[in-house]
C-alpha positions in Angstrom: 5.6 -12.8 11.2 1.9 -12.3 9.9 -0.9 -10.2 10.6 -3.2 -12.2 13.6 -5.7 -11.0 16.0 -4.5 -10.0 19.5 -8.3 -10.7 20.8 -8.9 -7.3 21.6 -10.5 -3.8 20.2 -9.1 -0.3 19.7 -10.2 2.9 18.2 -9.4 3.5 14.5 -7.3 6.6 14.3 -8.7 7.8 10.7 -12.6 6.6 11.4 -13.0 6.8 15.0 -14.8 3.4 15.0 -13.8 0.3 17.1 -11.8 -2.3 15.3 -9.8 -5.8 15.8 -6.8 -5.0 17.5 -4.1 -7.4 15.5 -0.2 -7.8 15.3 0.1 -5.2 12.7 -2.8 -2.5 13.4 -0.8 -0.4 16.1 1.8 0.1 13.3 -0.8 0.9 10.7 -2.4 3.4 13.3 0.9 5.1 14.1 1.7 5.4 10.4 -1.6 6.9 9.7 -1.3 9.4 12.4 2.2 10.3 11.6 0.9 10.9 7.8 -1.8 13.3 9.4 -0.3 15.1 12.1 3.5 15.2 11.1 2.8 15.4 7.2 -0.1 17.2 6.8 -2.4 14.5 4.9 -5.9 15.4 5.7 -7.5 12.6 7.7 -10.4 12.0 5.0 -7.6 11.3 2.3 -6.5 8.0 3.9 -8.0 4.8 3.9 -6.7 1.8 5.6 -6.4 -2.0 4.5 -7.7 -1.2 0.9 -8.0 -4.3 -1.0 -5.8 -4.9 -4.4 -7.6 -7.5 -6.1 -6.0 -9.2 -9.5 -6.3 -12.4 -11.5 -3.9 -15.0 -12.1 -4.8 -17.7 -14.6 -8.8 -16.8 -14.1 -8.8 -16.7 -10.4 -8.9 -13.9 -8.1 -6.2 -13.2 -5.5 -4.5 -10.0 -4.2 -3.7 -8.6 -0.9 -4.4 -5.4 1.2 -2.6 -2.1 1.2 -2.0 -0.8 4.6 -2.8 2.7 4.0 -3.8 4.9 0.6 -3.8 8.5 0.4 -6.4 9.8 -2.3 -6.9 13.4 -3.8 -10.3 15.1 -4.0 -11.2 13.4 -6.9 -10.7 10.1 -5.5 -7.3 9.3 -7.2 -4.7 7.6 -5.4 -1.8 9.8 -4.7 0.2 7.7 -2.5 0.3 3.7 -0.8 1.9 2.7 2.2 2.7 -0.9 2.6 3.4 -2.2 6.4 6.1 -4.8 6.3 7.6 -6.8 9.2 11.3 -7.4 8.1 14.0 -5.6 5.9 12.2 -2.7 4.2 14.5 -2.9 1.2 13.5 -6.5 0.8 9.7 -5.2 0.2 10.4 -2.6 -2.3 9.5 -4.6 -5.5 6.5 -5.8 -4.1 5.5 -2.2 -3.0 6.0 -0.6 -6.5 4.2 -3.8 -8.4 1.4 -2.9 -5.9 1.6 0.7 -6.7 1.4 -0.2 -10.4 -1.3 -2.1 -10.3 -3.8 -0.5 -8.0 -7.2 0.7 -9.4 -6.8 4.3 -10.4 -3.0 4.1 -10.8 -0.4 3.8 -11.4 0.0 5.3 -7.9 2.7 8.1 -8.4 4.6 7.4 -4.9 4.8 4.0 -2.9 6.4 3.6 0.2 7.3 0.3 1.9 7.4 1.1 6.1 8.1 -0.9 9.1 7.1 2.4 10.8 10.9 3.1 11.9 12.6 2.8 8.2 10.7 3.5 5.1 11.8 3.3 1.3 10.2 5.9 -0.6 9.9 4.5 -4.3 9.1 6.2 -7.5 6.7 4.0 -9.1 7.4 4.7 -12.7 11.1 4.0 -12.5 11.1 1.7 -9.4 13.7 3.5 -7.9 14.3 4.3 -4.1 14.4 8.2 -4.0 14.7 8.4 -0.2 14.9 6.4 3.1 13.6 7.1 6.5 10.5 7.8 7.7 11.0 11.6 8.2 11.6 11.4 4.4 8.2 10.4 3.6 6.8 13.3 1.6 4.3 15.8 2.8 0.9 16.1 1.1 1.9 18.9 -0.7 4.9 17.4 -1.5 2.9 14.4 -3.1 0.1 16.7 -4.8 3.3 18.3 -6.6 4.8 15.2 -7.6 1.4 14.1 -9.0 1.0 17.4 -10.8 4.1 17.2 -12.5 3.4 13.7 -13.9 0.3 15.0 -15.2 1.6 18.1 -17.0 4.5 15.9 -18.5 2.7 12.4 -19.5 -0.4 12.1 -17.4 -0.9 8.8 -15.7 -0.5 6.2 -18.3 -2.1 3.1 -17.7 0.1 -0.1 -17.8 -0.1 -2.1 -21.0 -2.0 -5.6 -21.0 1.5 -7.3 -21.1 3.2 -5.1 -18.2 -0.1 -5.4 -16.4 0.5 -9.5 -16.5 4.0 -8.9 -15.7 3.1 -6.9 -12.5 0.8 -9.6 -11.9 2.9 -12.4 -11.8 5.7 -10.5 -9.5 3.0 -9.7 -7.0 1.6 -13.3 -7.0 4.9 -14.4 -6.5 5.4 -12.3 -3.6 2.0 -13.3 -2.1 2.9 -16.8 -2.8 6.1 -17.2 -1.6 6.4 -14.6 1.4 2.8 -14.5 2.5 1.9 -18.4 1.5 4.4 -19.9 3.4 4.1 -17.5 6.4 0.3 -17.4 7.0 -1.9 -19.0 4.0 -4.7 -17.1 3.4 -4.8 -14.6 6.5 -2.8 -11.7 5.1 -4.2 -12.1 1.4 -7.4 -10.8 0.0 -10.2 -13.9 0.0 -11.0 -14.7 -3.5 -14.8 -13.6 -4.1 -17.6 -15.7 -2.7 -15.2 -17.1 -0.1 -15.4 -16.6 3.7 -13.0 -14.2 5.2 
């Protein structure tokens, strides 16, 4: 299943604005509400459908990240990928997104179908917990980031590692999204129509 318009509009939980209703939007809205109301994330810290753009063979490609939580300085602390299907099969793709995300690597990455979740350590790629209830609170994510900063700081990927992660993510985009819905789930190249 891929994200397609349902022909209606709904009120975005984060912005209060009217947005297009899609097959995934109700889940994205539920996850945002859960993070704010159950896990203590400030509403203003969360951004939805954030594009992650990278280059493969000189061409822009990428995908949208469903939710990203930023600190007051604008640094990403957590990202969430909504997935339709077995959550575990989206773990490696989610880690690649977190490693490649601008301002990252993002310390905590989550793959979720809004019922199940894999909470991932971006540095190691390990799944540290499962289940939506295991998603770390805002304070816990900030503590994880502070511990990383104290230990090593956020170390950007080497150029070789970045290219490898881009290839991994490109494979997911090509095989999973490309066979599913062509361009509708991916970030369009610069200069192309949405």
